[in-house]
N, C-alpha and C positions, 0 to 999 in steps of 0.2 A: 779773494784767492791771492797767494803771497809767491814771490819768487825773489829769489836772491839774484844780482848782478853780478855776473863772474869776472871783477875786474878788484880792481885796490879801492874803488869809492865807497865801500862798505854799506850799499845803498841795498833796501829791498823794494820793490815794486808791489804795491797793491792795487789790485784789479778790481773794480766795483763793477756789478751785474750791467748795468747800465752805460758803461762805456767812459767812465772817468779812470785814470789811472794815474799814480801819485808814488814820488818817490822818495821813501822814508830811510833816515837814519835811525837806526836803533840801538845809539848811544845815548848819552847824557843830553846832546845836542834837539833831540827830537826832532830835525829840520825835515821839512815834508817840502816838496815841491813837485809841480805839474810835469808828469813823462810823457801822455797821451791823453789829447782829449777824442774819445771815437764816439760821443753821444751822438753826433748826426747817424753815423751809421748805424746805432741800436735805436733810431726810431720809430722803427716798425715791430721792434721786440717788446710789444706791451704785457705778455701773460708772464704770469710769477715765477718761471722757472724759464724764461727767454733771456739771452743778454751773452755777456761774456762768460765764457764756461773754463778757459785754463789760458796760462800763458808761461814760455818755458824760454829761454836763455841758449843760444847754440852756445856749446862747451867750447868753440873757439872765438868765444865774442871778443875775444881780446883783438884778435886780428881781424875777423869778418864784419862785425857790430851788427849781426844778425840776432831775433827772436822772432818765437811764434806764437800766434794766438788759434783759440778754439772760440769761435763764436757762432751764435744760430743769425740766421736772415730769414725775413718773409717773402713770400709772392715772386719765387717759390719755395716754402718753406725748408729749409735745411740747415745742414752742420757746416761751418766754413774753416779750414786749417788753412791757413795762409801764414807767409812770411815776411818781415819789415826790417827793416835798417834802423838803427840808431846813428848819431853826431856821434863823432869821435870826440876824447877828450874826456875828463874826470866826472862829468855831471852829464851819461848820456841824455838823450833825449829821444822820442822815436820822431822818424819821417815819415808821417801817413801817405803820402805821394808814392813811396818806394815800396806799398802792397804787394804781394805778388800770391794771387791765390794758388794752393797745391792742390785742394781735395775739394770737393761739396758733395755732401751726402743728403739725398732726399730725405724729408721725415715727414710723417702723413699726419704728425700729431707736433702740439706745443710741450708734453709732457719733459720731462728732465730725463737726457738722456746720457746724462755723464757730459764729457767734454776735456778732464781733464789730461794736459798734456805733459810730456816727460823725456829725457833723453835717456836712453838706457847706459849701461856701462860700456857698451861696445861704440858709445858716440851718435847714436841713432836715434831719431826722434820715435 
């Protein structure tokens, strides 16, 4: 997955299924830096379609520093939608201990259930 940071940094966040998130500049520098290490949270997600499924930045990110994740968890198997805050400044980093779970949806199987998340034109997730 790829999400654009809605600020002046020019960075894109690449989210890898097993919980690594990297901030990348898609200019001539190709600079990459860690954004979030969520691998501990993904330890129980080992089947091929489990893990991180989506990332979206709040349209008001510059003011509130919020972004949202969609991912799967086990025991019990479920889809989780959560909110997390980033540090201030020109190179934001996720602050894992600010995660707030908004929604959990029970899932009977490990099949892919989608998980892309985005904000609509009205500004709602």
